[in-house]
C-alpha positions in Angstrom: 0.0 -0.1 0.7 1.4 3.5 -1.2 2.0 5.9 1.7 0.1 9.5 1.9 3.0 11.6 3.1 5.6 12.8 0.7 9.6 12.8 1.0 9.8 16.4 2.0 8.3 15.3 5.3 10.7 13.1 6.4 13.6 15.7 7.3 16.8 16.6 6.1 19.0 13.4 4.3 21.5 12.5 6.6 24.2 13.1 3.0 22.6 17.0 3.4 23.4 17.2 6.8 27.1 15.5 6.7 27.7 17.6 3.7 26.7 20.6 5.8 28.4 20.4 8.6 31.7 19.2 6.7 31.0 22.2 4.5 30.6 24.8 7.8 33.6 23.7 9.3 35.4 24.3 5.5 34.0 27.8 5.9 35.3 28.3 9.3 38.7 27.5 8.5 38.9 29.1 4.9 37.6 32.8 6.3 40.7 32.3 9.5 42.6 31.8 6.3 41.1 34.3 3.9 42.0 36.9 6.7 45.0 36.0 7.2 46.2 36.3 3.4 44.1 39.8 3.2 46.1 41.0 5.9 49.4 40.4 4.4 48.2 43.9 2.4 49.1 44.5 -1.0 48.1 42.5 -4.2 47.5 39.6 -1.9 44.8 41.4 0.0 42.7 41.7 -3.5 43.0 37.7 -3.9 41.7 37.3 0.1 39.1 39.7 -0.4 37.7 37.9 -3.4 38.3 34.2 -1.5 36.4 35.9 1.2 33.2 36.6 -1.2 33.8 33.1 -2.0 33.9 31.6 1.4 30.6 33.9 2.3 29.1 32.6 -0.6 29.7 29.1 0.4 27.9 29.8 4.1 24.9 31.3 2.3 24.9 28.0 0.3 25.1 25.8 3.1 22.3 27.7 5.3 20.0 27.0 2.5 21.2 23.2 2.0 21.0 23.1 5.5 17.3 24.3 5.8 16.2 22.1 2.6 15.4 25.7 0.6 15.0 25.3 -3.2 17.2 28.3 -3.8 19.8 26.6 -1.7 19.7 23.3 -3.8 19.6 25.3 -7.0 22.8 27.6 -5.5 24.3 24.3 -4.1 24.3 22.6 -7.7 26.0 25.6 -9.5 28.3 26.4 -6.3 29.6 22.8 -6.4 29.9 22.5 -10.2 31.7 25.7 -10.5 34.1 24.1 -8.0 34.5 20.9 -10.0 35.2 23.0 -13.2 37.8 24.5 -10.9 39.3 21.4 -10.0 39.5 20.1 -13.9 41.6 23.7 -14.9 43.9 23.0 -12.2 43.8 19.0 -12.5 42.7 18.3 -8.6 41.6 14.9 -10.1 41.0 13.9 -6.2 38.7 17.2 -5.3 36.7 16.8 -9.0 35.8 13.2 -7.8 34.5 15.1 -5.1 32.6 17.6 -6.2 30.8 15.6 -9.2 30.2 13.4 -6.2 28.8 16.0 -4.3 26.2 17.8 -7.0 24.6 14.0 -8.0 24.1 13.7 -4.6 22.5 16.8 -4.1 20.8 16.3 -7.4 19.5 13.1 -6.3 17.7 14.7 -3.2 16.1 17.0 -5.1 12.5 15.9 -3.9 13.4 17.0 -0.1 13.7 20.6 -1.0 11.0 23.2 -1.1 
C-alpha cells in the first residue's frame, strides 16, 4: 500500500546533514585563512577579498541546503559544479571526483527541497 506522506516530510537527508556540517567547518577555516591572506596586504589583499567573498557565498549556500530551501538546492548545484570546473582546470583529480559526487548527490535529493 503506498504511503500518504511525501518525501519532504521525512526531514533532512543524512548526506545533506553531513555535507553541511563538513562544509561549515571548511567555511570556518577558510574564513580564518582568507583573513590571514588579507592581513598580508598588497596584491594578496585583493586575492584574499575575492576568496573571502567566495567563502561567504558558500556559507550562505550551505545554510540554504541545511534548511532544505529550493534556492539552496539550485545554488548548491551551481557552486559545486563551478568547483568541479575549477578542479578540472587545476588538474585536481581527487577534488574533481568529490565535487562531481556532491553535485550528483544533491541532485538525487531534489524532492526534499521546497
